[in-house]
DSSP file (Angstrom, degrees, kcal/mol; ACC not computed):
  #  RESIDUE AA STRUCTURE BP1 BP2  ACC     N-H-->O    O-->H-N    N-H-->O    O-->H-N    TCO  KAPPA ALPHA  PHI   PSI    X-CA   Y-CA   Z-CA
    1    1 A M     >        0   0    0      0, 0.0     4,-2.0     0, 0.0     3,-0.1   0.000 360.0 360.0 360.0 -50.6   24.5   73.5   32.4
    2    2 A S  H  >  +     0   0    0      1,-0.2     4,-2.7     2,-0.2     5,-0.2   0.824 360.0  59.5 -66.5 -30.0   27.1   76.3   32.2
    3    3 A K  H  > S+     0   0    0      2,-0.2     4,-2.3     1,-0.2    -1,-0.2   0.925 106.8  46.5 -62.4 -43.3   29.3   74.1   30.0
    4    4 A I  H  > S+     0   0    0      2,-0.2     4,-2.3     1,-0.2     5,-0.2   0.924 112.6  50.8 -62.7 -44.8   26.5   73.8   27.4
    5    5 A Y  H  X S+     0   0    0     -4,-2.0     4,-2.3     1,-0.2    -2,-0.2   0.916 112.1  46.2 -59.1 -46.0   25.9   77.5   27.6
    6    6 A F  H  X S+     0   0    0     -4,-2.7     4,-2.9     2,-0.2    -1,-0.2   0.866 110.4  52.3 -68.8 -36.3   29.6   78.3   27.1
    7    7 A S  H  X S+     0   0    0     -4,-2.3     4,-2.3     2,-0.2    -1,-0.2   0.907 111.9  46.3 -67.1 -39.2   29.9   75.9   24.2
    8    8 A I  H  X S+     0   0    0     -4,-2.3     4,-2.4     2,-0.2    -2,-0.2   0.920 114.7  48.1 -64.0 -43.6   26.9   77.5   22.4
    9    9 A L  H  X S+     0   0    0     -4,-2.3     4,-2.6    -5,-0.2    -2,-0.2   0.889 111.4  49.6 -65.2 -40.4   28.3   81.0   23.1
   10   10 A S  H  X S+     0   0    0     -4,-2.9     4,-2.7     2,-0.2     5,-0.2   0.922 110.8  49.7 -64.2 -44.1   31.8   80.0   21.9
   11   11 A F  H  X S+     0   0    0     -4,-2.3     4,-2.3     1,-0.2    -2,-0.2   0.915 112.5  48.0 -59.6 -44.1   30.2   78.6   18.7
   12   12 A F  H  X S+     0   0    0     -4,-2.4     4,-2.3     2,-0.2    -2,-0.2   0.901 111.5  50.3 -62.6 -42.8   28.3   81.8   18.2
   13   13 A S  H  X S+     0   0    0     -4,-2.6     4,-2.5     2,-0.2    -2,-0.2   0.902 110.2  49.3 -64.1 -42.3   31.4   83.9   18.9
   14   14 A I  H  X S+     0   0    0     -4,-2.7     4,-2.3     2,-0.2    -1,-0.2   0.918 111.8  48.9 -63.5 -43.7   33.4   81.9   16.3
   15   15 A G  H  X S+     0   0    0     -4,-2.3     4,-1.7     1,-0.2    -2,-0.2   0.894 111.7  49.9 -61.7 -39.8   30.6   82.3   13.8
   16   16 A L  H  < S+     0   0    0     -4,-2.3    -2,-0.2     1,-0.2    -1,-0.2   0.895 111.4  48.4 -65.5 -41.0   30.5   86.0   14.5
   17   17 A A  H  < S+     0   0    0     -4,-2.5     4,-0.4     1,-0.2    -2,-0.2   0.862 110.0  52.0 -69.2 -35.3   34.3   86.4   14.1
   18   18 A Q  H  < S+     0   0    0     -4,-2.3    -1,-0.2    -5,-0.2    -2,-0.2   0.819  98.6  76.3 -73.4 -30.7   34.3   84.4   10.8
   19   19 A S  S  < S-     0   0    0     -4,-1.7     2,-1.7    -5,-0.2     3,-0.2  -0.301 112.6 -81.8 -71.4 166.6   31.6   86.7    9.3
   20   20 A N     >  -     0   0    0      1,-0.2     4,-2.0     2,-0.1     5,-0.1  -0.533  56.0-179.4 -74.4  92.2   32.7   90.1    8.1
   21   21 A L  H  > S+     0   0    0     -2,-1.7     4,-2.6    -4,-0.4     5,-0.2   0.892  73.2  50.6 -65.4 -44.7   32.5   91.7   11.6
   22   22 A T  H  > S+     0   0    0      1,-0.2     4,-2.6     2,-0.2    -1,-0.2   0.897 111.4  48.8 -63.9 -39.3   33.5   95.2   10.7
   23   23 A E  H  > S+     0   0    0      2,-0.2     4,-2.5     1,-0.2    -1,-0.2   0.905 111.6  50.0 -65.7 -40.2   30.9   95.4    7.9
   24   24 A S  H  X S+     0   0    0     -4,-2.0     4,-2.3     2,-0.2    -2,-0.2   0.919 112.3  46.4 -63.6 -44.0   28.3   94.1   10.3
   25   25 A V  H  X S+     0   0    0     -4,-2.6     4,-2.5     2,-0.2    -2,-0.2   0.915 111.9  51.7 -65.0 -42.4   29.1   96.7   12.9
   26   26 A G  H  X S+     0   0    0     -4,-2.6     4,-2.3    -5,-0.2    -2,-0.2   0.911 111.1  47.6 -60.1 -43.5   29.2   99.4   10.3
   27   27 A N  H  X S+     0   0    0     -4,-2.5     4,-1.6     1,-0.2    -1,-0.2   0.894 111.1  51.7 -63.7 -40.2   25.8   98.4    9.1
   28   28 A A  H  < S+     0   0    0     -4,-2.3     8,-0.3     1,-0.2    -2,-0.2   0.898 111.4  46.8 -63.7 -40.8   24.5   98.3   12.6
   29   29 A I  H  < S+     0   0    0     -4,-2.5    -2,-0.2     1,-0.2    -1,-0.2   0.905 115.3  44.7 -69.6 -40.4   25.8  101.8   13.4
   30   30 A T  H  < S+     0   0    0     -4,-2.3    -1,-0.2    -5,-0.2    -2,-0.2   0.704 111.7  60.2 -80.1 -18.1   24.4  103.3   10.2
   31   31 A S  S  < S-     0   0    0     -4,-1.6     5,-0.1     1,-0.2    -3,-0.1  -0.076 105.1 -34.1 -95.7-159.7   21.0  101.6   10.5
   32   32 A E    >>  -     0   0    0      1,-0.1     3,-1.2     3,-0.1     4,-0.8  -0.097  55.3-115.5 -63.2 153.9   18.3  101.8   13.1
   33   33 A P  H 3> S+     0   0    0      0, 0.0     4,-2.2     0, 0.0     3,-0.2   0.761 109.2  68.6 -60.1 -29.0   19.1  102.2   16.9
   34   34 A S  H 3> S+     0   0    0      1,-0.2     4,-2.0     2,-0.2     5,-0.1   0.851  96.7  54.7 -63.3 -31.7   17.7   98.8   17.8
   35   35 A N  H <> S+     0   0    0     -3,-1.2     4,-2.3     2,-0.2    -1,-0.2   0.884 105.7  51.9 -66.1 -37.8   20.6   97.2   15.9
   36   36 A I  H  X S+     0   0    0     -4,-0.8     4,-2.4    -8,-0.3    -2,-0.2   0.929 108.6  50.4 -63.5 -44.8   23.1   99.1   18.0
   37   37 A K  H  X S+     0   0    0     -4,-2.2     4,-2.5     1,-0.2    -1,-0.2   0.916 109.8  51.4 -57.6 -43.4   21.4   97.9   21.2
   38   38 A W  H  X S+     0   0    0     -4,-2.0     4,-2.5     1,-0.2    -1,-0.2   0.911 109.7  48.8 -61.8 -43.0   21.6   94.3   19.9
   39   39 A W  H  X S+     0   0    0     -4,-2.3     4,-2.7     2,-0.2    -1,-0.2   0.887 110.2  51.2 -65.1 -38.3   25.3   94.7   19.2
   40   40 A I  H  X S+     0   0    0     -4,-2.4     4,-2.4     2,-0.2    -2,-0.2   0.924 110.6  49.1 -63.6 -43.3   25.9   96.1   22.6
   41   41 A I  H  X S+     0   0    0     -4,-2.5     4,-2.6     2,-0.2    -2,-0.2   0.927 112.1  48.4 -61.1 -45.5   24.0   93.2   24.2
   42   42 A V  H  X S+     0   0    0     -4,-2.5     4,-2.9     1,-0.2     5,-0.3   0.922 111.1  50.7 -60.4 -44.9   26.1   90.7   22.1
   43   43 A A  H  X S+     0   0    0     -4,-2.7     4,-2.5     1,-0.2    -1,-0.2   0.904 111.6  47.6 -60.9 -41.8   29.3   92.4   23.1
   44   44 A I  H  X S+     0   0    0     -4,-2.4     4,-2.6     2,-0.2    -1,-0.2   0.924 113.7  47.1 -65.1 -44.9   28.4   92.3   26.8
   45   45 A I  H  X S+     0   0    0     -4,-2.6     4,-2.3     2,-0.2    -2,-0.2   0.943 115.7  44.0 -62.9 -48.3   27.4   88.6   26.6
   46   46 A V  H  X S+     0   0    0     -4,-2.9     4,-2.4     1,-0.2     5,-0.2   0.914 114.6  49.9 -64.4 -42.7   30.5   87.6   24.7
   47   47 A G  H  X S+     0   0    0     -4,-2.5     4,-2.3    -5,-0.3    -1,-0.2   0.915 111.5  48.2 -61.7 -43.5   32.8   89.7   26.9
   48   48 A A  H  X S+     0   0    0     -4,-2.6     4,-2.7     2,-0.2     5,-0.2   0.896 110.1  52.8 -63.8 -40.4   31.3   88.2   30.1
   49   49 A A  H  X S+     0   0    0     -4,-2.3     4,-2.0     1,-0.2    -2,-0.2   0.934 111.7  44.3 -62.1 -46.7   31.7   84.7   28.7
   50   50 A F  H  X S+     0   0    0     -4,-2.4     4,-2.3     2,-0.2    -1,-0.2   0.880 112.9  52.6 -66.8 -36.7   35.4   85.2   28.0
   51   51 A Y  H  X S+     0   0    0     -4,-2.3     4,-1.5    -5,-0.2    -2,-0.2   0.939 112.1  44.4 -62.7 -47.0   35.9   86.9   31.3
   52   52 A L  H  < S+     0   0    0     -4,-2.7    -1,-0.2     1,-0.2    -2,-0.2   0.837 112.6  53.3 -66.7 -32.2   34.3   84.0   33.2
   53   53 A R  H  < S+     0   0    0     -4,-2.0    -1,-0.2    -5,-0.2    -2,-0.2   0.894 110.3  46.0 -70.4 -39.4   36.2   81.5   31.1
   54   54 A M  H  <        0   0    0     -4,-2.3    -1,-0.2     1,-0.2    -2,-0.2   0.784 360.0 360.0 -72.3 -27.0   39.6   83.0   31.8
   55   55 A K     <        0   0    0     -4,-1.5    -1,-0.2    -5,-0.2    -2,-0.1   0.483 360.0 360.0 -59.9 360.0   38.8   83.3   35.6
């Protein structure tokens, strides 16, 4: 189960990295607060995934 979760998360992370990340973050910061919350959630999820993977 967790392998499937991590592979989906890795795929999502790679897609996120390939897109223009700085522009996306800049847009999120300058636009509505709900986008900022979404980015924080994504950062926490991705960070947790990499932490658990390295463990």
